[in-house]
N, C-alpha and C positions, 0 to 999 in steps of 0.2 A: 468343488475343491476350494479350500481356503488358501490363504497366502502364508501359511505357517512355515517355519523352517523345515519341518518334515516334508510338507508338500513341495516346497521348492527343491529339496534334495531329490525327491522322487522324479520331478519333472526334468531337471537339468542333468541328473546323474543317470537316469534310466530311460525316460520316455521320449525326450526330445531328440530328433534325428540329426540336428546340426548339419543340414544338407550343404550349406556353404559357409560353415564355421561362423555363423552370425551375420554374414553379408546378405543372407536371404531376408533379413528384416528391413525391408524397403518401404514399409507403410508410411513412415513420416516423410520420406523423400517424395513419394508419389503424392501425398496429401498437399504438399506445397509446390507441386509441379516442378520439382528439381530432379535431375538425374541422381542416381545413388552416389556417384563419385562427387558431384557438386555438393550434395547434402553432407557427405562424410567430411569433405574438406572444410565446409562451413562450420561444422562443429569444432574441428581442430583450430581454425583461425579465430573463432569467437570465444572458445572456452578452454583452450589448452595453451596455445602459443603466447598469449598475453601474460600468462602467469608462470611459465617455466623458463628458468635461466640455466645457462651452462653450469654444470656442477651440481644441479639440484637432485634431490631424491624424490621420486614420484611414487605414490601408492595408487594402485588400481584395485578397487573392491569389486569382486565378481567379474573377472575378465571373460568367463565362459571359455570359448575356443580362441580367444585372443585377437579379435578383429581390431581393437585399438592398441593392443600391446606392442605390435611391431613398430608403429609410429612413436609411441611413448618411449620405447627403448632406444630410438634413434636420436631423440632430442634431450634426454635426461642422462645424467651420469649413472644413476641407478634407478631401477624400477622394482618395487615390491608388489607382486601379484598375489592377491589373497582371495580364495574361493572356498566355499563349503563343499564343492564337488571334487573328490579326488580324481575322478576320471577327466574332468576339465583341466585340472592342474597337470595331470600326466600328459594330456594332449598338448597343452601349451609348452611343456618341457620338450616334447619331441619337435613341435613346430618351430620353436626358437632355440634349438639346441646349440646354434652358433652364436647366441647372444650371451656373453659372459656377465653382463650387467643386470640380469634379471634374477631376483630371488623369488622362488615359488613357495607358497605357503598354503596348506589346507587348514582351514579354521573351523570353528563351531557354528558359523553362520550368524554370529552376533558380536564377536569380540575380535580384537587385534593383538592378542597376548604376545605374539612373536615379534611385534614391532616395538622397538624401544621408544621411550618417552622423548618428545621433542626431536624427532629424527627425520620428519617428513616435511618437505617444502610445499608439496602440492599433492592433493588427493583428488581422484576422479572416479566417477561411476556413471555409466550411461546405460539405460535400459535394464537396470538391475533393481534399484531401490523402488521402481514402480511396482514390483511384485512383493515387497516386504511389508509386513504389518507394522503398525506404529510403535509397538514396544521394541521391535528389532531395530527399527530406524533410530529410536531413542538411544539404544545401546551403542550403535555404531557412532552416533554423534558424540556421545560421551567419550568414546575411544578416540575419535578424531581430535577432540579437544586435548587429549593426552599426548597423541603422537605428533601433532603438527607443531612446528617451531613457532615462536611468537611472530605474528604476521603471516604465517602460512595460510594457504588458500585451499578450500575444498569446493569442487563443483559436483553437484549431485542432481541427477535427473530422477524425478519422483512423480507419483500420482498426484492428482489435484481435484479430487471429487468435491462436489458442493458441500460445504459444512452443514447446511440445512438438511440436505438429502441423506447425509450420513446417519441422521437419527432414524432413518428407515432401513438401515443396513440389514435388518432381519429379513427383508424381502429377498435378499440374495440367496437365502437358503430355501426359498419357496419354489413353487412351480414355475414353469418357463415364463408365463405372463408377468409374474411378480419380479422375476430376475430382469426381464426386459424393461419393466417400468422403472426399476431401480437404476438401470443403466441410463435411461432417458433423463431421469431427474438428477442423478449424481454427476453425469458427464455432459449434460446439456446436449444430447445427441438425438438424432432421429430414430424412431423405432426400427427394430430389425438389425441394428448395427452391433457388432461384437464390442465387448468392453476391454479387450486386450489383457484380460486377467489382471487388471489393475487392483491394487489393494485399497482398503477402505481408509484412505488418508487424504487430507486436504492440504493445501499450501499453508493454511493457518496452523495446522498441526506441526508442520516443519518449522515454522517460526517459533512456536511455543517450545518444541523439543530442542531446537538449537539453542535458544536462550537458556533453557534449563541446564543444558550441557556446558554452558559458558562460552559458546561461540557467538559471533556477531554476524547478522545477516547483512551482506553488502547489497544484494539485489536478488529479485526473483523475476523471471521472465518466461514468456512463452514464444517470443519471436526474436530473431537475430539475423545477422548477415546484411548485405547491401539491400537497402529499401525494405528491411525486415522480411525478406523473401522466404526465409525458412522459419518454421514454427513447429510447436509440439502440441497443437490443439486437437489433433485427431482424437486422442483419448482424454483431452483436457489436462495433459501433463504440464509440469513446470520444471524449470531448471533453477536451482538455488545456488548462489555463490556466497560462501561463508568464509569467515576468517577467525583465526585464533588471536584474540587481542593481546595475549601474553599477560 
């Protein structure tokens, strides 16, 4: 299965069980020997609270079943939750029916047409862009350049395959041994490890695409928190912090 919009819709709309509404995704916490709650709070303290002020409008792209949405809606004046899965948006509407400051939007998986120009102070997406193909990410980045206010910030968690190994991406469509070889080379991992259904994207691709969109890269990191205790290296992911220079 590729990382196309159609495949993402099938996975998150129909196939995925959402056993704990996204809180079952504990791999990154376990990888860095943190409890899930410690890891969750580390993401909030490193990548959300420094950038969100009282009165801000926050955009979350692909909230799924809303594991970040509850906290975001508590610290921002308004939250716009955009997802290509209508069932995910419907679930979030039920889950947060008491939150009057959340606007729920079903989109086409690549644009933010319902979001007005220069209306968002902070955009956030965790464990969603890791499954998106480069052209989709490029489309979202162009949209973020449009909807972010001047000086607005976006924090995006994405795949980070080796640029050299991406030349061998055809192996991903081959037999099992070729797929495993591609995972080893592109994610710098030991044989026999899953690839987390990460897309064929490198951190350099994100640099290139964000620049083409008119955004400025502030930082790219794999580690955060006290003594850099938390990291995203299990699947060789990265977190990019971008700004709209206005």
